Each structure stands twice: as C-alpha cells, then as structure tokens.
C-alpha positions in Angstrom: 241.1 221.7 -137.6 243.9 224.2 -138.5 243.1 226.7 -141.4 245.3 226.5 -144.4 248.6 228.3 -144.6 247.2 230.3 -147.5 244.2 231.4 -145.4 246.5 232.5 -142.5 248.7 234.4 -145.0 245.5 236.1 -146.5 244.3 237.2 -143.1 247.8 238.5 -142.2 248.1 240.4 -145.5 244.7 242.0 -144.8 245.8 243.2 -141.4 249.1 244.6 -142.7 247.2 246.4 -145.6 244.8 248.1 -143.1 247.8 249.0 -140.8 249.7 250.9 -143.6 250.3 254.4 -142.4 249.3 253.7 -138.9 251.8 254.2 -136.0 253.5 251.0 -135.1 254.4 251.7 -131.5 252.6 250.0 -128.5 250.7 253.0 -127.5 247.0 253.4 -126.5 246.2 254.6 -130.0 247.9 251.4 -131.5 245.9 249.2 -129.1 242.7 251.0 -130.0 243.5 250.5 -133.8 244.3 246.8 -133.1 240.9 246.3 -131.4 239.0 248.0 -134.2 240.9 245.9 -136.8 240.0 242.8 -134.8 236.2 243.5 -135.0 236.4 244.6 -138.6 238.3 241.5 -139.8 236.1 239.2 -137.7 233.1 240.2 -139.9 235.1 239.9 -143.2 236.5 236.5 -142.2 233.3 234.8 -141.0 234.4 231.3 -139.9 235.3 230.4 -136.4 238.6 229.0 -137.6 239.5 232.4 -139.0 238.5 234.1 -135.8 241.0 231.9 -133.8 243.6 232.9 -136.3 242.8 236.5 -135.7 243.1 236.1 -132.0 246.9 235.6 -132.4 247.6 237.4 -135.6 246.1 240.8 -134.3 248.5 241.0 -131.3 251.4 239.8 -133.4 250.9 242.1 -136.4 249.4 245.1 -134.8 251.2 245.2 -131.5 254.4 243.1 -132.2 253.4 240.6 -129.5 253.7 236.9 -130.4 250.6 235.1 -129.1 249.3 231.5 -128.7 245.7 230.4 -128.3 244.7 227.5 -126.2 241.1 226.3 -126.5 239.1 223.9 -124.2 238.9 220.5 -125.7 236.2 217.8 -125.4 237.7 216.4 -122.2 238.1 220.0 -120.5 241.7 220.1 -121.4 243.3 223.2 -122.9 245.0 222.5 -126.2 247.1 224.7 -128.4 245.2 225.8 -131.4 247.0 228.8 -132.9 250.5 230.4 -132.3 252.7 233.0 -133.9 255.6 232.2 -131.5 258.8 231.6 -133.5 259.9 229.0 -130.9 257.2 226.6 -132.2 254.5 224.9 -130.2 255.1 224.5 -126.4 253.4 222.1 -124.0 251.9 224.4 -121.4 249.7 223.1 -118.5 247.1 225.2 -116.9 245.1 224.6 -113.5 241.7 223.1 -113.6 240.1 224.8 -116.6 237.4 226.8 -114.7 236.9 230.5 -115.3 238.5 232.6 -112.5 236.4 235.0 -110.5 237.2 237.8 -111.0 238.8 237.2 -114.4 242.5 238.0 -113.9 245.8 237.6 -115.9 248.2 234.9 -114.7 251.9 234.2 -115.5 253.1 230.7 -116.1 256.3 229.3 -117.8 257.3 232.7 -119.2 253.8 233.4 -120.7 251.2 235.9 -119.7 247.9 234.1 -119.8 244.5 235.9 -120.3 241.4 233.8 -119.7 238.7 233.8 -122.4 235.4 233.1 -120.5 231.8 232.8 -121.6 229.5 235.6 -120.7 226.7 234.8 -118.3 226.0 234.3 -114.6 228.0 231.0 -114.5 230.8 231.5 -117.2 232.9 228.6 -118.3 236.5 228.9 -119.4 236.7 228.8 -123.3 240.4 229.1 -123.5 243.5 231.0 -122.8 245.2 233.7 -124.9 248.9 233.6 -124.0 251.2 236.6 -124.8 254.9 235.8 -125.1 256.0 238.8 -123.2 255.6 240.6 -119.9 252.7 243.1 -120.0 252.6 246.6 -118.6 249.4 247.5 -116.6 247.9 249.3 -119.6 248.5 246.4 -121.8 246.9 244.0 -119.2 243.7 246.1 -119.3 243.8 246.0 -123.1 244.1 242.3 -123.3 241.4 241.6 -120.7 239.1 243.6 -122.9 240.4 241.9 -126.0 239.6 238.5 -124.4 236.1 239.6 -123.6 235.6 240.7 -127.2 237.0 237.3 -128.3 234.5 235.4 -126.1 231.5 237.5 -127.4 232.4 237.0 -131.1 233.0 233.2 -130.5 229.5 233.1 -129.0 228.1 234.8 -132.0 229.9 232.6 -134.5 228.9 229.5 -132.7 225.3 230.5 -132.8 225.7 231.1 -136.6 227.2 227.7 -136.9 224.3 226.1 -135.1 221.8 228.0 -137.1 223.5 226.9 -140.5 223.4 223.4 -139.3 219.7 223.6 -138.3 218.9 225.2 -141.7 220.8 222.5 -143.5 218.8 219.9 -141.5 215.5 221.7 -142.2 216.3 221.8 -146.0 217.1 218.0 -145.9 214.0 217.3 -143.8 211.8 219.2 -146.3 213.1 217.0 -149.1 212.6 214.0 -147.0 209.0 215.1 -146.4 208.3 215.6 -150.0 209.6 212.1 -150.8 208.4 210.1 -147.8 205.1 212.0 -146.9 203.6 214.0 -149.7 204.2 211.5 -152.6 202.8 208.6 -150.5 199.8 210.7 -149.7 199.0 211.0 -153.4 199.1 207.2 -153.6 196.8 206.9 -150.6 194.3 209.2 -152.3 194.3 206.9 -155.4 193.8 203.8 -153.1 190.8 205.4 -151.3 189.3 206.3 -154.7 189.7 202.7 -155.9 188.3 201.3 -152.7 185.2 203.5 -153.0 184.6 202.4 -156.6 185.0 198.7 -155.6 182.5 199.1 -152.7 180.0 200.8 -155.0 180.4 198.0 -157.5 179.9 195.6 -154.7 176.8 197.4 -153.7 175.4 197.2 -157.3 176.1 193.5 -157.4 174.3 192.8 -154.1 171.3 195.0 -155.4 171.1 193.0 -158.5 170.6 189.7 -156.8 167.3 188.1 -157.0 164.7 189.5 -154.5 164.7 187.9 -151.1 161.5 185.8 -150.3 160.5 184.1 -147.1 161.6 180.7 -148.4 165.0 182.0 -149.6 167.5 179.8 -147.9 170.3 182.5 -147.5 168.0 185.4 -146.9 169.6 186.4 -143.4 173.1 186.3 -144.9 172.0 188.4 -147.9 170.3 191.0 -145.7 173.5 191.2 -143.6 175.6 191.4 -146.7 173.6 194.3 -148.0 173.7 196.1 -144.7 177.5 195.5 -144.2 178.2 196.7 -147.8 176.3 200.0 -147.2 177.9 200.5 -143.9 181.4 199.9 -145.3 180.9 202.4 -148.1 179.7 205.0 -145.6 182.7 204.4 -143.3 185.0 204.4 -146.3 183.6 207.8 -147.4 183.9 209.2 -143.9 187.5 208.0 -143.6 188.4 209.3 -147.0 186.9 212.7 -146.2 189.0 212.9 -143.0 192.1 211.7 -144.8 191.6 214.3 -147.5 191.3 217.1 -144.8 194.4 215.9 -142.9 196.3 215.6 -146.3 195.2 219.2 -147.3 196.5 220.6 -143.9 199.7 218.5 -144.1 200.6 219.5 -147.6 199.8 223.2 -147.0 201.9 223.4 -143.8 204.8 221.3 -145.1 205.3 223.0 -148.5 208.9 223.3 -149.5 208.4 226.9 -150.4 207.3 227.7 -146.8 210.7 226.7 -145.6 212.6 228.3 -148.4 210.9 231.7 -147.8 210.8 231.5 -144.0 207.0 232.2 -144.0 203.7 230.8 -145.2 203.7 230.8 -149.0 200.2 231.4 -150.3 198.9 229.4 -153.3 195.9 231.4 -154.3 193.1 230.0 -156.4 189.3 230.5 -156.6 187.7 228.5 -153.7 184.0 228.0 -152.9 183.6 229.1 -149.3 180.6 227.1 -148.3 181.3 223.7 -150.0 185.0 223.6 -150.2 186.1 225.5 -147.1 183.6 225.7 -144.3 181.3 222.7 -144.7 184.1 220.1 -144.8 185.4 221.5 -141.5 181.9 221.7 -140.1 181.4 218.0 -140.9 184.6 217.2 -139.2 183.7 219.0 -136.0 180.0 218.1 -136.0 180.4 214.9 -133.9 182.5 216.9 -131.4 180.0 219.7 -131.3 177.0 217.2 -130.9 178.9 215.4 -128.1 179.1 218.7 -126.2 175.3 219.3 -126.8 176.1 222.3 -129.1 173.4 223.1 -131.7 174.7 224.4 -135.2 172.7 226.9 -137.3 173.3 229.0 -140.2 172.5 232.7 -139.7 168.9 233.4 -140.7 169.7 236.3 -143.1 172.1 234.1 -145.2 171.0 232.5 -148.5 172.2 228.9 -148.2 171.7 228.3 -151.9 174.5 230.7 -152.7 178.2 229.9 -152.4 180.7 232.7 -152.1 183.8 232.3 -154.3 187.0 233.6 -152.7 190.5 233.8 -154.0 192.4 231.9 -151.2 194.9 229.4 -150.2 192.4 226.5 -149.7 194.7 224.4 -147.3 195.6 227.4 -145.1 192.2 229.1 -145.0 190.4 225.8 -144.2 192.6 225.6 -141.1 191.5 229.1 -140.1 188.0 227.8 -139.8 189.1 224.5 -138.2 190.8 226.6 -135.5 187.6 228.7 -134.9 185.5 225.6 -134.8 187.9 223.9 -132.4 187.5 226.8 -130.1 183.8 226.6 -130.4 183.9 223.0 -129.1 186.0 224.1 -126.1 184.4 227.5 -125.2 180.7 227.4 -126.2 178.6 227.8 -122.9 175.0 227.3 -122.2 173.2 230.7 -122.3 169.6 232.0 -122.4 168.8 232.7 -126.2 166.1 234.2 -128.2 164.1 231.0 -127.9 163.7 231.7 -124.2 165.6 228.6 -123.0 169.2 228.1 -122.3 171.2 226.3 -125.0 174.7 225.9 -126.4 174.6 227.4 -129.9 177.0 228.0 -132.8 175.8 230.2 -135.6 177.8 230.7 -138.8 177.3 233.0 -141.8 178.7 235.7 -144.0 177.9 239.2 -145.1 178.9 241.5 -147.9 180.9 244.6 -146.9 180.9 247.0 -150.0 183.6 249.3 -148.5 185.4 246.9 -146.2 188.8 248.2 -147.2 187.9 251.6 -148.2 185.6 253.4 -150.7 184.8 251.0 -153.5 187.0 248.2 -152.1 184.5 245.4 -151.2 185.1 242.5 -148.8 183.2 239.6 -147.3 182.8 239.1 -143.6 182.8 235.4 -142.6 181.8 234.8 -138.9 181.3 232.2 -136.2 179.2 233.1 -133.2 179.1 231.1 -130.0 177.0 231.4 -126.8 179.1 232.2 -123.8 180.2 234.9 -121.4 181.9 238.1 -122.8 185.6 238.0 -122.9 187.0 240.7 -120.5 187.4 243.9 -122.4 191.0 244.3 -121.3 191.8 241.1 -123.1 190.4 242.1 -126.5 193.6 243.9 -127.8 195.6 240.7 -127.2 193.2 238.0 -128.3 195.0 237.4 -131.5 198.6 237.7 -130.1 201.0 234.7 -130.0 200.7 232.5 -126.8 198.0 234.9 -125.2 195.2 233.2 -123.4 192.3 235.2 -121.8 191.8 235.0 -118.1 188.4 233.8 -118.8 189.8 230.4 -120.2 192.0 229.5 -117.3 190.0 226.4 -116.6 190.1 225.1 -120.3 193.3 223.6 -121.7 194.8 225.4 -124.6 198.1 226.8 -126.1 197.1 230.4 -127.1 198.4 229.7 -130.6 195.2 229.0 -132.6 193.9 232.6 -132.9 197.4 233.9 -133.7 197.6 231.3 -136.5 194.2 232.6 -137.7 195.4 236.2 -137.7 198.7 235.3 -139.5 196.8 233.5 -142.3 194.0 236.1 -142.8 196.5 238.9 -142.9 198.6 237.1 -145.5 195.4 237.1 -147.6 195.3 240.9 -147.1 192.4 240.6 -144.7 191.8 241.3 -141.1 190.3 239.6 -137.9 187.9 240.9 -135.4 186.1 240.0 -132.1 182.9 241.5 -130.8 180.2 240.6 -128.2 176.4 240.9 -128.3 174.5 239.1 -125.6 174.6 236.1 -125.4 177.2 235.5 -128.3 180.9 235.9 -128.9 181.6 236.6 -132.6 184.9 235.9 -134.3 185.0 237.1 -137.8 187.4 237.5 -140.7 187.2 239.9 -143.4 188.7 239.0 -146.8 188.9 241.3 -149.9 187.0 240.7 -153.0 187.9 241.7 -156.6 186.8 245.2 -157.1 186.1 245.2 -160.9 182.7 245.6 -162.5 182.5 241.9 -163.4 183.4 240.7 -159.9 180.1 239.1 -159.4 180.5 237.0 -162.5 184.2 235.9 -162.4 185.9 233.1 -160.5 187.7 234.6 -157.5 185.2 237.2 -156.8 182.9 237.4 -153.8 179.3 236.6 -154.8 176.8 238.8 -152.9 175.2 236.7 -150.3 172.2 239.0 -150.0 
C-alpha cells in the first residue's frame, strides 16, 4: 500500500530541513551526509512504508538522483513500489529474481539497478533500487552500501512488525483466556461444591434408613448403595482437589498482568506453608511416589503441629514445590540409610534462619531431601540455569526447565535457592524472607518459628 501524499511530503520536508546549510554537490561528503540522514530518518519514520519512501527520497533530495524502488511480490515478481522519476511509472523487466553472487550493479533500459539482498548464507533478492542516471565508480560503491543498509533496516522493521503482530495476538489471546478459561473455571468450582453437598446429603439419607436385618429383602442393594455413596464422595473430593490445584496453577500462570508486564506478577498474601502449599502438592504426588516405592517422611526435628505462615503468591509458590516433588519422583534412588537397609526416601521439613538475609533479617528454609547419588560438583553452579540438565540425569527424560522455574519464582519472592549433598541425600532448599518486626511471630504473613 502506497503511503499518503501528505506522508511523502512530510518525509521530504524533513530531509530538506536537515540538509539546510549542507553542500549540495555529489561529492563523497554529500554521499556520507545522505547515508547518515537515511539512518536517522529511518528511526524517526518507523513504518516499513516510510522506509520504502526514504529509499527513493534520499537519493533524489540529497544527491539529485531520481530513483525507483522495485520490491519482490508474492509471486516472486518485481513490482514498482516507489519512484521520484518525473517520467512517471515505467514497466521494467528484470531477470529471474534471485540475488546475484557477488552482488553487482546492472544497467537495463536506461536505468542503473542495484540489488537489495537479504543478509545471510543464502540471501534472497528483496528488490531493486533503480537510479535514473549513469553512475560513476564512487557512486556505484556508495549505492551498493546504501542497498545493504536498506536490506538491514528492512529486516529490522519486518521483525518489529512480526513482534507487534505477536503482541497483538497475545493480548487478544489473554482476553480469550479470561473469558473462555478462567470464568468457566469459577463455574466448575461451584459445580464441584454443589456435587459434594448433594453426595453428602445422599450419604445422610442412606444412613438414616432403617437398620439392615437378616430378613431385610433389599439388604444387598442397600449395602451396595451405602458403599457406592461413600466411594463416590471420596472420588468426588479427590477429583475436586486435583481440579483446584490445576485451576490454581492455570490461573496463576495465565494472569493477564503476567502478559502485560512481560514477567510473573506476584499476588502476595499470607499463606500457610504446610496446609495450603506443601501438603496439597504432597497428596497430589503421593500416588506417584508410592508407585516408585518411595517412602515419605517429615524431618524428625520439625514440629508437625505448627504451620509456618509466609507472605507468598500461593499459585506460583505451590508450583515450586510441585516441581521439586516431580523431580523427587524421577530421580530418587535406592540408597543405604540410617536404618541400615537400602530404601528410596523423601524427607521434607523447614528450619528458621534468624540471619538468613543479613543481621536481624530472618528467613525460613524449606527443603526436600531425596536419596540418591551426589550430583557432579562441576554441575552445581548451573543446576538452576535454563535448559541445563546434569550429566547424571542423561538416562531420565526431562526438559531442564523445572529448576529454572523454581529459581525464577523464589527470586521474585526475594528469596534464594540452594543445593547440597550429605550422604545419602540430595537437598534442594529455598530460603524465603520473613517479616522482621517485633510482632512477626504474631502477625499474618510472618514466619512462625518451627522450633
């Protein structure tokens, strides 16, 4: 699409204004000025359409050389897109539109044609810049450089166009997610709650029936009904818990604010670590751990009757422990333990750190320990890097993203991650800050002492 006449006049006026006071001869200095003005104006006039106008206006205004720009069309034909020639548009045919190697100027039908080629190992022809005059050797050198600059800027602007299109799509997608995913999830939660209440009511009705005697005619049906009602309620609660966790993850990852800010946007609130964060994930992974013959224990020095309160983003911090437990399923190995026998074991717990972040700046260390071989020491510095996988895990399928996600989320909470090994257990821990005021142990959002 051609730019408006007003836009072309505006670009031309800009060039003339910047040229005021400069020499107007076709010298090396004038060509250098023209190239500088081309780069400068290409950033002020950001669109690809304006860049095409600049391709012909800069030679015409700065170097008194009328120019025409032919661009490669959808069927690999070269079509006239811009011209400053006073003779009007001309139909000019070119050879097969491939990029010559080496790139060289050609003359055809009274025009001097300079190929505009993509950069790269196998460049394609983007177009032709045609000058309506014979060029001297110095001018040829200039216009070859000018064409290379045109190709580079076209590539940059094309990427910018694609990125804007992607951002527009992402913004529309986020609105669709809110409308078609998050809102229905709220309805599903209500349906699960209603189903649970109905099943509980059915259970009470079954329990209120007259006692079953040996001569009750429907005693087998009633026994089966009672068992089915109990099993349905258990399954409903299990499905509901899993749905709640999936919804929590989905809604925290697909928040509109995440996309608008280009990063995870924390929504902090007081969260009970044991009951709200860790135990739901432990129950989710318990069947998988059991299937691998992995025992699960809480650290012996932890008071299980206490529940630490952290100020955290519940949805994101829960996924941190989901990732750590997922790794426990995959990487826990059978090792000799203190019991004197080999076993696969996961131990979890927490510990107060009064000076975790400096003097008087307390934190809480939350950890998961798994039996297994030590990770090679040369891999330790990269364990939490994106896409890194230790050489010790070559025989286990994985992406290398899980621990990077853990690090991202923990650091967003102003915490830090760590790995250590003490035979026979690998320890992955996160340290999160606590409130450091005198009432910290009494206020929501503080870390209650686990000792």
